[in-house]
N, C-alpha and C positions, 0 to 999 in steps of 0.2 A: 551558442549551441554548436555541438560537433555532430558528425554523422559517420555511421559505419554501415557498409552494405553487408547484409547477412542474407544468404539464400535469395539474392536478387531483390531484397527489400531494404529500403533506406531506413535505418533506425537512428533516431535523433536522441541525443543525451546531453545533459548539462554537466560540466565538470569544472573543477577549480580553475580560476583564471590562469594560474601558472602551471596547469597540468598536474599529472600525478607525480608525487614526490616519494622517492625511495625511502623506506623505513617507516612511513606513516601507515596507520591502519586505514582500511578502505571501507567506506559506507556506501551501499548501493540501494538507493531509494526507489520503490515501486508504487506508483499512484494507484488510486482506486477507480471504480467505474466512472466513466465520463471525465476523468481528470487528465492531467499531464504533469510534466516536471514542476510546474508552478505550484502544485499542491504542497510542495516541500520548500517553498521559498524562505519561510521562517526558520527552517532547519539549516539549509546550506549557508544562509547568511551568517548564522551563529557558529557553525561548526567547521567552516572552510579552513580556518587558520590552524586547526589542530589535526584534521583528518583529510584524506582524499575523499571527496564527496562527489558521487555520481548520481544523477536523477534521470531516469530513462523515460522516454515516451514509448509506451507499448505500441505494437503495430496497430494502425488505424486510429491513433490518438496523437494529439499535438502536431508536431512536425514530422512524425514518422509516416512512412508509407504503409501499405497493407490494408486489410479489411477487418482486422480484429479476429477474435476467436470466440467460441462458445463453450469451451472447456478450460478449467483452470490448469489442467495438466499440459495443455498446448501452450498456454502463456508461460508456464514454467520452463518449457523447452526453449522458448525465445529468450528468457532471462539467462538460462544456461549458455546459450550460444553467444549472447552479448557479453557475458562475463568472460568467456573464453576468447572471443574476438578482441577484446580490449586487454587481454593478458592480465586480468586481475587475479591476485593471489589471495585466496581465502578471505573474501570480503564478508562483511556483515550485511545480510539482507534485511531491509527494513520496509515493510509494506503496510499500506492502509486499506482496509476494507477488502475489495477484490485483490489488491496488492498484498494484503496480509495472507489471504488464501494462497496466493502464488508463492509467497515467501515460505509458508509452512509446507506446502507441497514440495518445494525445492529442498527444504531441510530434510524431508523424508527421502527424496529421490537421490540427492547428491550432497548430503550433509557433511561428508568427509572433506568436501572442497570448500567449506564455509567455516568462518570463525564463530558465527552466532546468527541468531534470527530474532527479529523483533516484529511482533504482530500488533498493529495499532487498529483498534476497532474491528477485531477479527473473531473467528470462532472455528471450531472443528466442523460445524455445519453453519451455513449462512442463508437461512430461508428468506425468500423474498415474497412479500405480499402479492398474491395473484392480481390484485387491482393495479399494482405497478406494472407488471408484465403486460396485462391487457391494455393499460393506459398508454404505454409506449407504442403499442400497435394501433390504438384507436385515436386517442386525443392526447398527444404528448404534451401539449401546452398545460394541461391540467396537472400532470405529474411534475413537470418542470417547475411550475410556480408553487407547488405544495412541498417540494423537497426541503427547502430551508425550515419550514415549520416543524418538521419532525426529525430533521437531521442535525440541527444546531440548537444548543441550549438557548433559552429565552434571553439570557444575559448577553449573548454574542450574536444573536440572530440579525439584528439590524445592520451590524457592521459587515457581516459576511454574505448576506442574502444576494446582493447584486453580483458578487464574484461567482457564487455557485450557480445562479440562474444563467449567467452569461456562458459559463462552461457548458451547461446542459443545452443551451440554445445552439451553440457552435457544433455540438457533437452530432455526427451522423447517427440517425435514429436506429438504424439496423445494428450498428456497432454497440450503441447504448443498450439495445435490447439483448444483444449477445452477452454483454457484460453481466447484466442482472440475471440472465438465464444461467450463465456459468456459475454465479454465486449460488443460485437456487439448487443446482445439481451437485454442488460441492459437499463432500462428506468424508472426512478423515478421522471420524470419531473412533474407529477401530484400529487406526494406525498411529495414534499419537505416541505410543510407546516406542515407535521407530525413530523419533526425534531424539538424538543423543548428543546434540550440541547445546551450548547455553542458549536459553530462550528468555526473552522479556516480553511481557504482555501488557500493553498500555490501553486503558479504556476510560472514556469519560463517564463520570458517575451518572450523568443524565442522558446517556446514549440510548435512544429509543429504537434505533435500527439494529444494533447489536448490543443489547443490555449487558451489564457487567457479569451476569451469570454465565455468558458464553466464554469470557476470559477466565472466569473462576474455574469452570470445568476443565479448561486446558491446563491451568495451573496444577490441578489435582492429578492430571494424567500425563504430564510431561515431566520427567525426572529433573529436579533442580530448577524448574521454571520459576520466575519471579513475576508477580503481577503488581502493576502500579495503577491505582485508581485515582483519577484526577477530578477534583470537585468542580462544580459549576461549568462542566463541559459536556458536550454531546458527542455525536459521531465524528465530527471533524475536529477532534481534540488537539491535533497538532497545529491547527490554525487558531482555535479558540483560546488555548493557553499554551502558546509556544515555549514560553520560558520554563514552565514546569516540565513540559514534554522534553525539552532539550537537556535539562538537568538529568532526567531519567536516562536519556540516551547516552549522554556523556559518561555517567557513572557506570552504566552497563558496559560500554565499549572499553572504558579504562580498566575494567575488571578482567578483561579477556587476555589470555596469554598472547 
């Protein structure tokens, strides 16, 4: 892991072992609620040799300092500052869930500085069941143990449940609450037309948290957007079927100028 101080906060990020290589396209991965850079381990392991790959820990997550945010727009500002601090030139932003919202907001706010945007399990709105928000404030253990049941397809649930539960148990509960609240407040449905860079939308066919209709709506409202629907996968599609997900990512990035 590497670290960059930004506005007095230590931001952690994972980067290729040999550092950034001139001439390579750069992929900047943004994890979802309660995650960290490890959410993308199946991606950077497969894509490191072809691209510059950076996976950030958002403030309040993983090895980064800070206390997290409660608005997607504020997380987007952190991503912008990190991209600038690292001297990245027109990266592709790739985000999952909350990270997808951050990537999409960033594409609206400063898309001219990006090569493309990828939303994995995202939407123009990302409503959160009130029971989840209430549970995080009341009985977090109930929410923590139920997440794998509706976030992962049955086929992959047993393999991934311990990893996801461990992430949730480590997470500061106020930061976790802020993450889900930020998702619930998120709404760019009236601004999708402002995304004018290439966009890829990846969704698991069995995603119960952000069903395919959310990605399909964005495909219809972002000019030139492409949607990839992955079978036998739920909300954590990049972990459930990393091979198919990575093929889609590679093909998309290779198509960019």
